[in-house]
N, C-alpha and C positions, 0 to 999 in steps of 0.2 A: 143289218150290215154295218159293221164297224167303219169302212171307208165312206159310206153315205153320210153317217153322223159326223165324222170328222170333217167332211166337205161343208156340210151345213154350219158347223160351229166356225170354221175358218171363213165363212161368208157373212157371219154376224160382225156388227160394228163393235170395237173395243169399248167397254163401259167403264173402266177405271178412269175416276175423275179426281183431278187435283184442283186446288184453288186457282191455279194458272190456266187450266184447261178452258178454251174458248168454246162456247156452245152457241147454237142458233136453232131457230125453227127450221126444220126440214123443208126444201122447196116443195116437197110433195104434200105438205101439212098445211091446213088453213084453219085458224081459230075464228069461230064465228059465234056472234051474239044472238040468241034467240029468247023469245019469251019465257021458255022453260029453262033458260041458263045457257051457259057456254058449251058450244059443241066443237070438238077436235075433229075435223074431218081429214081422213087419210085415204089413199087409194082405194082400199078394200073394206074399210070400216068407219064408222063414226063414234066418237066416245064422248059421253056428257062428262064435263070436268067441273068438280066442286070449286068452291071460292077460292081457297089458297092455291090449287092447281092451276086454275084458270089465271090467277094473279102471276104465278111462276112464268107460265107460258107467254103472258103479255110481256114480261120483262125479257124473255128469251127471244121474242120475235125481232129485237133490235140487236141481236149478236153481243154477247157479253162474256165475261170470264165467271167462272163459278165463284171466285172470291167476291167479285163486285156484286153479284146477285146475292150472296150470303150477307154482305154488308147492308144492302139495301133493306132485305128482309129483317135483319137484325134490328135496324133503326125502326122499323114499322112495328115490330113484334119483340120488344126488348125483354118481355117475362116469358119467352118460350124456351125452356131449357133444352128441348130436343131438336130445335130447329134445323141445326145443321145436319144431323142424321136423317130427319124427315125429307128435307130438301134433296139431299144427294140421293135417297132412296127413290123419290119421286123422279128425278133427273135420270137416274139409271133406267127406271121403268120405261120412261119415254124414250130413252135412246134405244132400248131393246125393241120397242114397238116402232122404231124409226120415225118418230115424230119429232125428235130433236137429234141433231147431229153434232158430233165433236168437229169442230172446224179445222183443228190442226191435224187431225186423222184424215179428213177428206183431202187437205192440201198435201199431206205426206204421201198419200195414195196417188194422187195426180202427178206429183213430182217423180214417184217411182216408175209410173207408166211412161211419162216423158222421157225419163233417163233410160228406160229399156228401148222406147222407140228410137231415141237418139243413137243408142249403141248399135241397133240395127241398121239405121240409116248410114252410119259411119263405116260399117262392113260392107254396105253396098257401094259406097264412093270409092272403095279402095281400087287402085289400079290392078287389074289382074295380071299384068306383065311384070 
């Protein structure tokens, strides 16, 4: 059904990332250290995360911009030529899995909901006479 697929796509978080994009670990995600490695716990799944992926998630736990994250990783790994593409790919995958959220997108949606609610309230407050 085309309508159903469009509704699913509309419900997905936007994933286009820029250097100024603010990202953070989802409030529904938890990164845990275990003997077998790092485990990312989400509401309906747990994902074992490798070394660099766990490192990125630890940095994102503190809410950061993509640019700041890339600079930190570039200082740690100056000889990694594909660092930016790999990090952006990882972040995009984690956003799609809803483990990481784009903070400005979340605040924009909240602002839009508030504006809609306020407009509804203003209509109710009008004097009918």
